[in-house]
C-alpha positions in Angstrom: -0.1 -0.1 -0.1 1.3 3.5 -0.9 2.7 5.3 2.2 0.5 8.3 1.4 -2.5 6.0 2.0 -1.1 4.9 5.3 -0.4 8.6 6.1 -4.1 9.5 5.5 -5.5 6.4 7.5 -3.4 7.6 10.5 -4.2 11.2 10.2 -7.8 10.3 10.3 -7.4 8.1 13.0 -5.6 10.8 15.1 -8.4 13.3 14.2 -10.9 11.1 15.6 -9.4 9.6 18.7 -6.2 11.3 19.3 -2.4 10.7 18.9 -2.1 9.1 22.2 -4.9 6.7 21.7 -3.4 5.7 18.3 0.1 5.3 19.4 -1.4 3.2 22.6 -3.3 1.2 20.0 -0.4 0.3 17.7 1.9 0.0 20.9 4.4 2.6 19.3 5.6 6.0 20.6 3.7 8.9 19.8 6.5 10.4 18.3 7.0 7.5 15.8 3.2 7.8 14.8 4.0 11.4 14.1 6.9 10.4 12.1 4.7 8.0 10.2 2.2 10.6 9.5 4.7 13.3 8.3 6.4 10.9 6.1 9.6 11.1 8.0 9.6 7.3 8.7 7.8 4.5 6.9 5.0 2.7 8.4 5.3 -1.1 8.6 2.6 -3.0 6.8 2.0 -4.9 10.1 1.3 -1.7 11.6 -1.4 -0.9 9.0 -3.1 -4.3 10.0 -3.3 -3.3 13.6 -4.7 0.0 12.9 -7.2 -1.5 10.5 -8.0 -3.9 13.4 -8.3 -1.1 15.7 -10.4 1.1 13.6 -12.9 -1.7 12.9 -13.4 -2.3 16.4 -14.0 1.3 17.3 -16.9 1.2 14.5 -18.5 -1.8 16.0 -21.6 -1.1 18.4 -20.7 -2.1 21.9 -22.4 -5.3 23.2 -24.2 -4.9 26.7 
């Protein structure tokens, strides 16, 4: 997947729930997540999968 697409997904996630929550979900330092967004570092594909799983879980209604 192109880095630009990964960056856009990360940006949208950060806009929705905040940098610290995205970093926590990806088990990565916020500084690294910021570097991925800015293009100063390449986001590994495995992190993209974690992000997709996390965003999918956010979109599901809570059971209870």
